[in-house]
C-alpha positions, 0 to 999 in steps of 0.5 A, a space after each residue: 500500500 502506498 502511503 502518501 503522507 504530507 509534512 507541513 513545516 510551518 511556525 505560524 499557527 494562523 498559516 497552519 490553520 489556514 493550510 489545514 482548512 484548505 486541505 479539508 476544503 479540497 477533500 485532501 484526506 492524506 495523513 498530515 504531520 505538522 512540525 513548527 520549526 526547522 530543527 523539528 523538521 530535521 528530527 522528523 525526517 532523520 528520525 532523531 530526537 523526539 522522532 527517534 522511534 519513527 520508521 526511517 523508511 516512512 517518508 512524506 509524499 511531499 514536504 510543504 516548507 516555509 522559509 522563515 522558521 525558528 531554530 533552523 530556517 527553511 533554506 538550511 532545512 532544504 540544504 541538509 535534506 538535499 545533502 543526504 542520500 536518503 532525503 535528497 529526492 524528496 519532493 519539497 514545495 516551498 510554501 511561503 509568504 516571501 515575495 523576495 526574488 532572492 528567496 526564490 533563487 536560493 530555493 531553486 538553487 538548493 533543489 526545491 521542486 517548486 516555489 509557491 507564494 501563499 496567496 493573501 486571499 483565502 479563496 485563492 489559497 484554497 485553489 493553490 492547495 487544490 492544485 498542489 494536492 492534485 499534482 503532488 499527491 495524484 499526478 506526480 510519480 514519486 522517485 523509487 525507494 
């Protein structure tokens, strides 16, 4: 059975709630894990610290990664994931409110698969999440494990 878990890396409780609401509104019922800073994201993905008991073979189908995170920022999370043989092919979508061209350039340079700016309007955000879900959870063929 193929497991299509989503990992949301988001420190803002309002953006987290908005994303969860948009996923529900689009009937995306995949298992969702939320981590609230970059250090926790790395612990989750590398099965260390609080996540040491997690199955290291159980990777998310897609990671929705904010950039502006406490402890370890999103670009550093991306850098570390791409540097590790076990995580370098994981699909990573930067989902951020940043409009900075440099953030987009850095994200793609470090190996992000996609860069999506969070729309301010909720209806637009629902549409963006629908598109993300359709592409990354239904259409996209994940790399073989």
